[in-house]
C-alpha positions in Angstrom: -104.7 0.2 -37.4 -101.6 1.6 -35.8 -98.1 0.5 -37.0 -98.2 -2.2 -34.3 -101.1 -4.4 -35.7 -99.2 -3.3 -39.3 -96.2 -5.1 -38.1 -97.8 -8.0 -37.1 -99.7 -8.3 -40.5 -96.3 -8.3 -42.2 -95.2 -11.0 -39.8 -97.9 -12.8 -40.5 -97.6 -12.5 -44.6 -93.9 -12.3 -44.7 -91.9 -10.3 -46.8 -91.4 -9.7 -50.3 -94.1 -10.2 -52.7 -97.1 -7.7 -53.5 -98.8 -5.5 -51.3 -102.0 -4.4 -52.1 -103.2 -1.2 -49.9 -106.4 0.0 -50.6 -109.2 2.6 -48.9 -109.7 6.0 -48.2 -108.0 7.0 -45.6 -104.6 8.7 -46.6 -102.7 9.2 -43.6 -102.5 5.4 -43.0 -102.0 4.1 -46.1 -99.0 6.4 -46.3 -97.5 5.1 -42.6 -98.1 1.5 -44.1 -95.9 2.4 -47.1 -93.1 3.6 -44.7 -93.7 0.5 -42.8 -93.2 -1.6 -45.7 -90.4 0.1 -47.0 -88.2 0.1 -44.0 -89.1 -3.4 -43.2 -87.7 -4.5 -46.2 -84.5 -1.8 -47.1 -81.5 -1.3 -45.2 -80.8 2.4 -44.9 -77.2 2.1 -46.6 -78.6 0.8 -50.1 -82.2 2.2 -50.0 -81.1 4.6 -52.5 -80.3 2.1 -54.9 -83.2 -0.3 -54.3 -86.4 2.2 -53.6 -88.7 3.6 -57.0 -91.7 5.6 -56.0 -93.6 5.9 -58.9 -97.1 7.4 -59.6 -99.8 5.9 -61.5 -101.0 8.9 -63.4 -97.1 9.9 -64.5 -96.0 6.3 -65.8 -97.0 4.0 -68.7 -96.7 0.1 -69.0 -93.3 0.0 -70.5 -91.7 1.9 -67.8 -93.7 0.1 -65.0 -92.3 -3.3 -66.5 -89.1 -1.7 -66.7 -89.1 -0.7 -63.1 -90.8 -3.8 -61.8 -88.3 -6.6 -63.4 -85.1 -4.3 -62.2 -83.9 -6.9 -59.4 -82.2 -5.5 -56.1 -78.8 -3.7 -56.0 -76.0 -5.0 -53.1 -79.2 -6.3 -51.0 -81.5 -8.6 -50.6 -84.8 -6.9 -51.6 -85.8 -4.0 -54.1 -89.0 -2.2 -53.2 -91.1 -0.4 -55.5 -94.0 1.7 -54.5 -97.0 2.6 -56.8 -99.1 5.1 -56.0 -102.6 6.0 -57.7 -103.1 2.6 -58.7 -106.6 3.4 -60.2 -105.0 5.6 -62.5 -103.6 2.7 -64.4 -106.9 0.4 -64.6 -108.2 1.8 -67.7 -104.9 0.3 -69.6 -105.1 -3.4 -70.3 -101.4 -3.9 -70.2 -101.0 -2.6 -66.8 -103.6 -4.7 -65.2 -102.4 -7.5 -67.0 -98.8 -6.7 -65.7 -100.1 -6.0 -61.8 -102.5 -9.3 -61.5 -99.9 -11.2 -63.3 -97.0 -9.8 -60.8 -99.3 -10.4 -57.6 -99.8 -14.0 -58.8 -96.3 -14.6 -59.6 -93.7 -12.3 -58.0 -90.2 -12.2 -58.5 -87.5 -13.5 -55.8 -86.5 -10.1 -53.9 -89.1 -8.0 -55.4 -91.3 -6.3 -52.5 -94.1 -4.5 -55.0 -96.5 -1.9 -52.7 -99.8 -0.7 -54.9 -101.7 1.9 -53.3 -105.0 2.8 -54.7 -108.3 4.6 -53.8 -110.7 2.0 -55.6 -113.7 4.0 -57.2 -116.6 3.7 -55.3 -118.8 1.1 -56.3 -116.7 -0.5 -58.7 -117.0 -4.3 -59.3 -114.1 -4.5 -61.7 -112.0 -7.8 -62.0 -109.5 -5.7 -61.6 -109.7 -4.8 -58.3 -111.3 -8.4 -57.4 -107.9 -10.0 -59.0 -105.7 -7.6 -56.9 -107.1 -8.5 -53.6 -107.6 -12.1 -54.1 -103.6 -12.4 -55.6 -101.8 -10.0 -53.5 -101.5 -9.3 -49.8 -104.1 -7.1 -49.5 -104.8 -4.6 -46.8 -108.3 -2.2 -46.3 -107.3 1.0 -44.7 -110.6 2.7 -44.2 -111.3 6.0 -42.5 -111.6 5.4 -38.8 -114.9 5.5 -37.2 -115.8 8.0 -34.5 -115.3 5.4 -31.6 -112.0 4.4 -33.0 -110.4 7.8 -33.0 -109.7 7.7 -29.0 -108.2 4.1 -29.1 -106.4 5.4 -32.2 -104.8 8.2 -30.2 -104.2 5.9 -27.1 -102.4 3.6 -29.3 -100.1 5.8 -31.2 -99.0 7.4 -27.8 -97.9 4.0 -26.8 -96.3 3.3 -29.5 -94.5 7.1 -29.1 -94.1 6.2 -25.4 -96.1 9.2 -24.3 -98.7 8.9 -21.6 -101.9 9.8 -22.9 -105.1 9.6 -20.1 -108.2 8.3 -21.9 -110.1 11.2 -21.4 -107.7 13.5 -22.9 -107.7 11.2 -26.1 -111.7 11.5 -25.8 -111.0 15.7 -25.5 -108.4 15.5 -28.4 -110.5 13.6 -30.7 -113.8 15.4 -30.1 -112.0 18.7 -30.8 -109.9 18.0 -34.0 -112.3 15.2 -35.7 -111.4 12.7 -37.8 -108.1 13.7 -39.7 -105.6 11.4 -38.5 -102.6 13.9 -39.7 -103.9 16.5 -37.6 -104.2 14.6 -34.5 -100.9 12.8 -35.0 -99.3 16.3 -35.0 -101.5 17.5 -31.8 -100.5 14.6 -30.1 -96.7 15.1 -30.6 -97.2 18.9 -29.5 -98.9 17.9 -26.5 -95.9 15.7 -25.7 -93.9 18.9 -25.5 -96.5 20.6 -23.3 -97.2 18.1 -21.0 -95.3 17.9 -17.5 -92.0 15.5 -18.0 -92.9 11.8 -17.0 -96.6 12.6 -16.7 -99.2 11.5 -18.8 -101.5 13.8 -20.5 -104.5 14.8 -19.4 -107.6 16.4 -20.4 -106.5 19.7 -18.6 -103.0 19.6 -20.7 -105.6 19.5 -23.8 -107.2 22.5 -23.0 -104.3 24.5 -21.7 -102.6 23.9 -25.0 -105.1 26.0 -26.5 -107.3 23.5 -28.0 -110.9 24.4 -27.9 -112.9 21.8 -26.4 -117.0 21.2 -27.2 -118.8 22.8 -23.9 -120.4 19.1 -24.0 -118.3 16.4 -24.8 -120.5 13.9 -27.1 -118.8 10.8 -25.2 -119.1 12.1 -21.6 -123.0 12.7 -22.6 -123.2 8.9 -23.9 -121.7 8.1 -20.5 -124.6 10.3 -18.7 -127.0 7.9 -20.4 -124.8 4.9 -19.7 -125.1 5.6 -16.0 -128.7 6.2 -16.0 -128.0 10.3 -15.1 -131.1 10.6 -17.7 -132.2 14.3 -16.2 -128.8 15.4 -16.3 -128.6 14.2 -20.2 -131.7 15.6 -21.1 -130.5 18.8 -19.3 -127.5 19.0 -21.6 -128.8 17.8 -24.8 -129.8 21.3 -26.4 -125.9 22.1 -25.7 -124.8 19.3 -28.2 -127.5 20.7 -31.0 -125.9 23.6 -30.2 -122.5 22.7 -31.0 -123.7 21.1 -34.6 -124.7 17.4 -33.3 -127.3 15.7 -35.4 -130.5 14.0 -34.0 -130.0 10.8 -36.2 -126.3 10.7 -35.7 -126.6 10.7 -32.0 -129.5 8.1 -31.7 -126.9 6.3 -33.9 -124.3 6.3 -32.1 -126.4 5.9 -28.5 -127.9 3.1 -30.0 -124.4 1.7 -30.5 -123.5 2.7 -27.1 -126.4 0.8 -25.4 -125.5 -2.4 -27.5 -122.3 -2.3 -25.8 -124.1 -2.2 -22.5 -126.1 -4.9 -23.4 -123.4 -7.1 -24.3 -121.6 -6.3 -20.9 -124.7 -7.0 -19.2 -124.8 -10.5 -20.8 -121.3 -11.3 -20.7 -119.3 -8.8 -18.4 -116.9 -6.2 -19.3 -114.1 -9.0 -20.7 -117.0 -10.5 -22.9 -117.3 -7.2 -23.9 -114.1 -6.3 -24.8 -113.4 -9.6 -26.6 -116.2 -8.6 -29.1 -114.7 -5.2 -30.0 -112.0 -4.1 -32.5 -108.9 -3.3 -31.3 -109.4 0.3 -31.8 -112.5 0.3 -29.7 -111.8 -2.3 -26.6 -111.1 1.5 -24.9 -115.2 1.2 -24.5 -114.8 -1.9 -22.5 -113.4 0.1 -19.4 -116.0 2.5 -19.7 -118.8 0.9 -20.5 -118.4 -2.0 -17.9 -119.4 0.1 -14.9 -122.0 1.4 -16.5 -123.4 -2.1 -17.4 -124.0 -2.5 -13.6 -126.9 -0.3 -13.2 -129.1 -2.1 -16.3 -131.0 -5.3 -17.1 -131.3 -7.1 -20.2 -134.9 -6.5 -20.4 -134.3 -2.6 -19.9 -131.6 -2.5 -22.7 -133.7 -4.1 -25.2 -136.7 -1.8 -24.3 -134.7 1.3 -24.4 -133.2 0.3 -27.7 -136.6 -0.7 -29.2 -138.1 3.3 -28.1 -134.7 4.3 -29.8 -135.2 2.5 -33.1 -138.7 3.8 -33.1 -137.4 7.8 -32.6 -135.1 7.1 -35.4 -137.5 6.0 -37.7 -139.8 9.0 -36.9 -136.9 11.3 -37.4 -136.3 9.7 -40.9 -140.1 9.5 -41.8 -141.9 12.0 -40.4 -142.1 15.9 -40.0 -140.9 15.7 -36.2 -138.0 17.7 -35.2 -135.2 15.0 -34.3 -134.5 16.8 -31.0 -138.3 16.8 -29.7 -138.1 12.9 -30.6 -134.7 12.6 -28.3 -136.5 14.4 -25.7 -139.2 12.5 -25.6 -136.8 9.4 -25.4 -135.3 10.5 -22.4 -138.1 11.3 -20.3 -139.4 8.0 -21.2 -136.2 6.8 -19.7 -136.8 8.7 -16.5 -140.0 8.0 -16.2 -139.5 4.3 -16.4 -136.5 5.0 -13.6 -138.9 6.8 -11.5 -141.3 3.9 -11.5 -138.9 1.2 -10.8 -137.7 3.2 -8.2 -141.3 3.7 -6.5 -142.0 -0.2 -6.7 -138.8 -0.8 -5.4 -139.8 0.8 -2.3 
């Protein structure tokens, strides 16, 4: 989630009350805190009306006192409590926070930030989710990263070509803080009044992989099976796993199948916001497939995936075999058409 959807969330929810930010994406949680603070406080009275607390450093008595303090010379007071998980063992703190979420006092915006222990089913977390304005900020999936970069560049007024976003995400990975810094560096490096290109990314010294994973999926989607087979070893040499490629390749084929059945617009409507960029890429690829061909390709890919996980056959060999099957079938179809 970028700052734009977060502001939309705020507009829908309204100001004041208890906001519960949870999930493992620390960068986006920090950004969400900044947006919420800015939405409630005027810079002139900010110092009087902002308290920043950490669950591991505050007891129930101090927490209750801070939360009960009214705004000073302003409409709102904001209390940010990070590491709420450190307070979960205190019955008094749990009661205080869940009661606050159910009936927040006038003039208070409490922002509770937590990383819920994995697998926890504690009632405390369920109560906070149901009683507050809860927002989960989980780590972005690889297919979300280019869309996140494109959206962030738009917010900052930076032109960014799609291929540049793909290259940057592929080179840097999923650390959003690092991606954000590299994007800001590129904005200074690129030509004035021109969108950042893939060539700009490379010229800035960011090391790009010899074979871009997204471009490889596009080879398969564009039915360039022989080229995909030829470049597959490069992906493995870069550290890609056969299981990981099979999972993402399956997702790519499913998107193509949706576009075959419902068109590019139909696919875009089904994709989450950070993945809508994929519709523009997949739409043209869908024109080369039929629903039956997608179904057969997915069936054989699922078989290869099962064998990777349950047999001693190497994943590289199984993906190569899968691609060879596509090459043979494509040749047979061309022969039948002739």
